[in-house]
N, C-alpha and C positions, 0 to 999 in steps of 0.2 A: 766739530760739534759732537757732544757726548749725548748718548741716548741709551735707554734700556734695549737689550737685545731680546726680543720676544720669541721664545720657542715654547710650544705647548708640551708640557710634561704632565704625567699623572700627579694627583695630589700626594704629598709626602715625598716628592722627589725634588732635589735641587741640583743645578749644574754648577761646576766649579772648574778652575784650572784650564781655561780655554786655550787652544792653539789653533790659529786660523792660517790656512794656506789657500792657494788657488791654482788649479790646473785648467788650462784653456779658459772657458767661460764659467766654470763652476767653482764656487768657494766651498771648501771642506772645513768643517769645524769639529775638532776633536776635543773632548772634555771629560771630566770626571762626572759620573752620574751617581750621586749619593742618595741612598734610599733606606727606608726602615731605620734600623738602629745604627746608622752611620756606616753601613756597608757601601762599597763602591764598585762600579764598573767603569771602563773606558768605552765611550760611545762616539758615534759620528753622525753629523747632520750635514746636509748640503743645501746650497742656495745659489741662485744666479743674480740676486739683487740685494743680498744682506738683510732683507726684510721678511721674505717668505721662506720658511725652512722645511725641508723634508727629512724624515728620520724619526728615531734613530735607525740606522741601517744595519748595524751589528753591534755586538758588545763583547768585551773581554772581561771575565771575572764573574764570580758568584760568591755565595756565602762561605765557600771553602777556600777560595783563593781570589780575592778581589784585586783589582788594579786601579790606579788613578794617576793623576798628574802627568798627562802626556805632553811631549814636545816633539815637533816634527820639522825636519830639515831635508833639503835635497842635496845629494852629493853624487856627482858623476852619473846623472840620469836615474838615480835611485832615491826613493824616499826612505828616510830613517826616522823611526819613532823611538824615543826613550820614554820609559814609564816606570812605575814602581808598584810593588805589591802593597796591598792595604789589608794586612791581616793581624795586626797587633792586638785587635780587640776580639779575635776569634778564640775559641776554647783552647786551642793549642798554643796560643800566645807566642807565635813565631814572630821574628823581627821583620820590619819593612826592608825590602831588598830592591835592587835596581835591575832593570831589564831593557832590552832593545828588540825591535822587530824591523823588517824591511818590506818594501812594496815597490812595484814598478808602475802601478796604476791607481793606488790609493783605495782600491776596492778589496783586493786580496792581499793579506799580510801574512808574513811568516809567523810561526809561533814565537812568542816572546822567549828570548834567550838571556841567560844571566849576563849582567854587565858589571865588570870590575869586582867579581866575586872574591878574587884573591885579596882585595883590600877591605871589603865590607862584610864578609861572612861573620855572623855573630854580633854585629852591631846594627843599630837602626840607621838606615841610609835612605834618603828621600830626595825628590826634586832634581832628577838628573837632567843635564843638558850637555850636548856634545858639539864640537866643531872640528872640521878637518882642514888642516893647513899644510901645504907642501907634503902631503902623504902621511902626515901624523895626525893622530886623533887626540883631542884634548877634552877632558871631562870635568865638569864641576857638579858638585852635589852637596847635600847637607847631611852631616853626621851628628846625631843628637842636635845641638844648637850651634854647630860650627860649620862654616863653609870649608869644603875640601876641593882639591885639584889633583888631577892625575893625567898621565900621558901614556900612549901606547901606539904601536905600529898598526894595530887593527882593533876593531871593536871587540874581538874575542880575546884580546889581551895577549900576554899578561900586562897588567897596568902597573905603572910605577908612580908612587905618590910624589907630588910636588908640594912646595909650600902653598898655603891658602891663597886664593886669588886676591882677597882683600882682608884687611884686619878689622872687620866689623860684621855684625849680624846681617845676613841676607838670606832669602829663600826664593824658590821659583825662578831661578836665574835662566837667562837665555843669551846665547851668543848670536850676534847679527853683524852683517857687513853694512856700513853706511859711509858713503862717500870715500870708499877705498880704505877704510880703517875698521878695525874690530871694535865693537861696542858691547858692553855687558849691561843687559837690562835685567832688573831684579826688583823684588819687593824688599823694602828697607824696614827698619824698626818703626813701630807704630803704624804699620800697614801703608806707609808711603811707597810710591813707585819712583824709581830713579834710573839713570843711565850713567855709566862710567866709560870713558874712552881709553883704549889701550895706549900706553906711551910708546911702545915699539911697533913693529910691523907684523909680529906674530911668527917670525921665522926662527926664533930661539925660544926654548922652553921658559926661560926667565921672563920673556915678554908677557906671559900669561899670568904672572904675579905682579905686574906693574901697570896700574890703571890710574887715571886721573881721579880726583875725588868725585863721588856721585853727585849728579845734578838732579834735584827733585823735579818730578813731573807733577804739575798742578792739575787736579781733577775737579771740575765744577761740581758743586753740591746741588743735587736735584731732589726736592722734597718728595717723599714716597718711593724713593729709589736707593739713595746711597748716603743717607745722613749718618748711619752708624759706621760704615767703612766705605770711603769714597771709591777706592780701587785697590785691588789685591790680586796676586797670582795671575798676572796678565801675560800677553805675548804681542809681538809686533810682526807685521807682514808688509814687505815692500811691494805695494800694488801700483807703483808709478807707471808701469807700462800698460796698465789696464784702466784704472780709475783716475790716475794722475797723482796719487798721494800714498803715503804710508797709512796703515790701519792699525789701531790698537784695540784689542779685546781684553776684557778683565772681568773679575767678579766683584760684586758689591753687596752691601747689606744695609737696609734702612734702619735697623736697630742693632745694637751690639750683638753679634752672633753668639748663640749658646753652643752651636755645633755646626758642622758642615752642611746641615740641612737648611740653614737660614740664609744661604747666599743666592744671588741671582746674577745674570750676566749683563755686561754693558759693552758698548762699542764707541770708539772715537774715530771719526773720519771727517776731514783729514786730520792726521796726527802730525804735529810739528815737533821736531827735536829741539830741546833747549839750546839756546845759542851758546857758543863757546866764549 
């Protein structure tokens, strides 16, 4: 079932790019907090029932160095967040760049560190997502309007460029494991959402460029919520050991958005993967 995700925010603020995870009995929602003239921070909210939310608990970013578009995964007992700077509109006109941070408890995070700077310095890079397989790290991101792929032995690099993961426009990608295989979840052209399944098992770098065609995820239209954009910039969380299902969070707009300030958040539970 799809429904709006109600979180109280001040007037003139919108939430976008949600990433949902759970530790013990608490859900943690990380997202972009857009405010004023399209500035952004990364903030966090918590809930035990996905209906009543506390926060924001902290934020990264201000008018001099904003951050947005978080993605969070767990690797070897540690939480890893990827995010990007949001500063192209600031007076210094610096480029969007990729970062990562780590935490063991989701409350205290390390300071953001540059991610794949050896590949992205001087270009606009956004929407980072990473996966770790057999001790190697794989990164996908968007450079200008093109998807990119890279591999490294550690998050600190150096990163080596690989061919693009897919030959089409995507953004806000996420790597997930589903039924023992790697799945790429992403926003497609025209703000559709879709998933693509890896053709290999992930043990070879070339597996990360070989995916089945994307399957579109259908999102119900709800008047007053998502008539302009049904779903965009979402993420998936495997909650089967707690609620018995997968959960999808995403952002929507009831009218065609003029800026990031026009979005709101939505939630789908249970989420069902498209059949093969």
